[in-house]
C-alpha positions as CSV (number, residue, x, y, z in Angstrom):
1,V,84.4,-10.0,-92.4
2,D,85.6,-11.7,-95.7
3,G,83.1,-14.7,-96.2
4,G,81.0,-13.6,-93.3
5,V,77.7,-15.5,-92.3
6,D,74.3,-14.0,-91.9
7,G,74.9,-10.4,-92.1
8,G,78.7,-10.5,-92.6
9,V,80.4,-8.3,-95.2
10,D,82.2,-9.3,-98.7
11,G,80.6,-12.5,-99.8
12,G,78.3,-13.3,-96.8
13,V,75.9,-16.0,-96.6
14,D,72.4,-16.3,-95.1
15,G,72.2,-19.9,-94.1
16,G,75.9,-21.1,-94.2
17,V,77.7,-23.4,-96.4
18,D,79.9,-25.2,-93.9
19,G,80.5,-28.5,-96.0
20,G,77.2,-27.8,-98.0
21,V,73.9,-26.6,-97.4
22,D,71.4,-28.7,-95.6
23,G,67.7,-28.3,-95.5
24,G,66.9,-29.0,-99.4
25,T,63.4,-30.1,-100.3
26,G,62.3,-33.5,-101.4
27,G,61.1,-33.8,-105.0
28,T,58.5,-36.0,-106.8
29,G,61.1,-38.9,-107.2
30,G,62.3,-39.0,-103.6
31,G,65.9,-39.3,-102.8
32,Q,68.4,-36.8,-101.2
33,A,68.4,-33.1,-102.2
34,P,71.6,-31.6,-103.9
35,R,74.2,-29.9,-101.7
36,I,75.4,-26.4,-102.6
37,L,79.3,-26.5,-101.8
38,S,80.3,-23.0,-102.7
39,V,79.4,-19.9,-104.7
40,K,82.3,-17.9,-106.3
41,A,81.7,-14.3,-107.7
42,E,84.3,-13.0,-110.0
43,W,83.9,-9.4,-111.2
44,G,85.3,-8.3,-114.8
45,P,88.0,-5.7,-115.3
46,G,86.8,-2.1,-115.0
47,C,84.0,-2.9,-112.5
48,A,82.5,0.1,-110.9
49,Q,79.5,0.9,-108.7
50,L,76.4,2.1,-110.4
51,E,77.6,1.2,-113.8
52,D,76.9,-2.1,-115.7
53,S,79.7,-4.5,-114.7
54,D,80.4,-8.3,-115.7
55,L,80.0,-10.9,-113.1
56,T,81.0,-14.4,-113.4
57,L,79.3,-16.5,-110.9
58,T,80.4,-20.3,-110.3
59,V,78.3,-22.6,-108.2
60,S,79.8,-25.9,-106.9
61,A,77.3,-28.4,-106.0
62,T,76.9,-32.3,-105.5
63,D,74.0,-34.6,-105.9
64,P,74.5,-37.3,-103.0
65,D,72.4,-39.9,-104.8
66,G,73.1,-38.9,-108.6
67,D,75.0,-37.6,-111.3
68,D,76.6,-34.1,-110.7
69,S,76.5,-33.3,-114.4
70,L,72.6,-33.7,-114.4
71,L,72.0,-30.8,-111.8
72,V,70.4,-27.8,-113.2
73,Y,71.3,-24.2,-111.6
74,S,68.7,-21.3,-111.4
75,G,68.1,-18.3,-109.5
76,A,68.2,-14.7,-109.5
77,L,70.4,-11.8,-108.2
78,L,69.0,-8.4,-107.6
79,Y,70.4,-5.6,-109.9
80,C,71.8,-8.4,-112.4
81,S,70.6,-10.0,-115.5
82,P,70.1,-12.5,-117.0
83,G,69.2,-15.0,-114.1
84,V,71.4,-17.6,-112.8
85,G,71.9,-20.9,-114.8
86,P,71.1,-23.3,-116.3
87,D,74.8,-24.4,-116.0
88,A,77.2,-24.3,-113.1
89,V,78.9,-21.1,-114.5
90,S,76.8,-17.9,-115.3
91,S,77.7,-14.7,-116.9
92,L,75.6,-11.7,-115.6
93,V,75.7,-7.9,-115.8
94,C,75.1,-6.1,-112.6
95,N,74.6,-2.5,-111.7
96,S,74.5,-1.7,-108.0
97,S,75.6,1.0,-105.5
98,S,76.8,-1.6,-103.0
99,V,75.3,-5.1,-102.5
100,V,74.1,-7.8,-105.1
101,D,72.0,-10.3,-103.3
102,G,69.5,-13.0,-104.2
103,N,69.0,-16.9,-104.3
104,I,70.8,-19.7,-105.9
105,I,68.7,-22.8,-106.6
106,V,70.1,-26.3,-107.6
107,T,67.7,-29.0,-108.8
108,D,68.4,-32.7,-109.5
109,P,66.6,-34.9,-111.9
110,Q,64.2,-36.0,-109.3
111,Q,63.0,-32.4,-108.9
112,N,65.0,-32.2,-105.3
113,T,66.0,-28.7,-104.7
114,N,68.3,-26.7,-102.5
115,T,68.3,-22.9,-102.3
116,L,70.9,-20.7,-101.0
117,S,70.3,-17.0,-100.2
118,V,73.8,-15.1,-101.1
119,F,75.0,-11.5,-101.1
120,F,78.0,-10.1,-102.6
121,I,79.8,-6.6,-102.5
122,M,79.8,-5.0,-105.8
123,C,83.2,-5.3,-107.8
124,E,84.8,-7.4,-104.8
125,D,85.6,-11.1,-105.8
126,S,84.6,-13.5,-103.1
127,E,83.7,-17.2,-102.5
128,I,81.2,-18.4,-100.0
């Protein structure tokens, strides 16, 4: 299933993103947690399983009570380096036989966070 949820194939999501991810945690400054709206994976030309392949990861998020431009992005994907962030667009190199998975974390200036567990099929562009 393209864009499947919780165990789906080709860009699935553990936790769902229907209109944003709920369940963010409060920070030291109070306020609302950021919302992750989507994550897009685009593989570079010549991508091949079990070979170093370029991945551009684009995270779309919003801060309901602040300036979206102040959000900080972080996280890690298994079989990929470097980590995600600190900006909304990350360039990574991945090497996997099938699935690349991990967590995307978005933090606002008040230290409120939201985390999304994601997985992508190696060399298949997708958006969740």
